[in-house]
N, C-alpha and C positions, 0 to 999 in steps of 0.2 A: 821841848815843842813847835814843833813848822818851822824844824831846821831842815835845811838840805844840803848836797853836798852840793848839785851841778843843776845847770840853769839849763831844760831843749834847747839848741838852736832857735833861731826861729823860720829856720826853712823846718822845721822837724814839723809838724802840725802835733796837737796835743792832743792824748789819747780822748778817746770819746766819753769816758768818763767825769774826764777832769772839766773837760765841758760841760758839759751837763754841772757838774761843783759849781763850774765859773759862773752859768747862769740865773743859778739860782742864790751866788749872791749879789751877782749885778743884782736883781730885781731885791733882795735884803736892801740893799745900799744905798737906795735909787729909795725905796721905800723909810727907810730912815731917816735921809737926811729931808724930806720929809714933814718928819712929823714933829710937835714940840714935847715935851715930860708929857702934860696931862694926856695925851691923845695917847703918849707908847704906854702908861699905867692907867688909862678911861676901859675897864672892866665889866661886859657889854652883859653883863645879865639882863634879868633871869639867860639866857643865852648861848651866855659861856661861862667857863666861871675862870677864866685866868684872862688873865690885863693879854695887852702884846709884845712886849718885854717878856712875861712867864711864855710866850711860844715861844721867841726871840733865842731865850735863853736856852731852851729844852733843842730846839736847832743848832743854836753851837755846840751844846754840849753832843751831837751824835758825830756833829767833823771834827773835834776835842777825841771824843772816844777813836775812830780812824787812824786818828794823828801816829798814833805812839804804838806801840808795841804787843800784841796783847790788847785787844779793844773788851772795854768794858761795858759793855750799854748801860745797866747800871751807873754807873758813878752819874752823879748826877749834882749839880751845883744851888742847886736853893736855895734861896734868899741870897743870892751872891747878886753886885753890883747890876751887871748885865740886867738882870730881868729889871730895873728902877733906871738909870744913863741909859740912854739911847746913845750917847757918844763914847760907854764899852765897848756895846757891840759893836756898834762902825770901828771902832779900835780891831778885833778877837778878828772881824768879814774880812777887815783890809789882808790882816797876818795870815787866816786863812786861805784869802787872795794868793797871797808870798807863794803857802806851799799847795797849793795846789800848781801852780806855772810850775817849781819847779819836779812834777813828777813826769814820769818818762814807761812806755807802753809796759814793758817792763818791771816798772815795780808794781802798776797794774796787778801780775800773773806770782807778784807775790803773797804767800802762803801766812792768812794772820791769822792767830787761834781771836774764838768772841764769844765770850759771854755776859746771860743773859739772862733774867729771873724769866721759866714760864708757865707760873703756875699762879692763878689769883687767890686761893685758898690759903696756900705759906708758901713759904721763902724756900725755893726751889731751882738751884741756881743750875742752869746749863750749861756746858764749854761745846762749842761747833766749829768747823774749819773751815773757813772762806779764803775767799780773798782781798788784797785791797781794792782791787777794781769795781768789784760784787759788792764791799762796802761804800765804796764813796757811791754808787746805784742807789744802793739801802739811803742812807744816808740823803740825797737830793729829794729822790721820789717821795719821802718822808716829813722833810722839809715842805717840798710842792700842799701834800698832804695840810700839815698845822698855814699853811699860806691860807688856803681854804677857810678856816676857820680866823685866818686874822681879816681874810678877807671881810667874812663877819662886821668885827669892829670898824672897819673901814667905816663902811657902810649905814656901822649904824650911828657914829660919829659923822655923817654924811664928808664925809675926806675920799678926793677921788682916787680913783686906781685903778691901775693899768691892765686894760682890758683880759689881756695872758694871765695876771697874777693870781695865785690859787688854785690853774689848769694844769693837771700832768698834758707831759710832751706827748702822748699818745692823744687823747681827746682834741690835745692841739693840734695833732697830724688831723684830727678825724676833721677839722669844722676849715681846715684849711685846703678836705676834698685828698689826698694824701690819697695812696694807696699802700 
């Protein structure tokens, strides 16, 4: 997992989808380096049902899924050590950064099959066709959604958080007054 054959030249800009993924990874790593074990495992009940570590595991699962041929978003690693050990999460984010940095615009156009459950009432898997670029956008966007929930936990613990943490790119563009 995360192995690539080629690294992009420093003169070639990264695909925008990769840039977004690296932005998410940078926010995750910055946060993880400041948290204690207790803070990482804290559940801000009754507002949240999951710890920061459990949210981080879920986010990482989506990036892991995107990194293999035949994306399966239902493959979850519940109760994995990444949920309770921030150092495991740091190592995984660093691996993901290495994988992302090796991707090219050509890779973004790669066609991928995506498996995911679609029913709340019974197990109904569906398979869709997508591109790796689109799925990286999804993983990054979904990460931001979970970062917003993590922000609630951080606030409940009086932990300072970056102004941009948990906000979607379009929201930040709006705040900046970009047209």
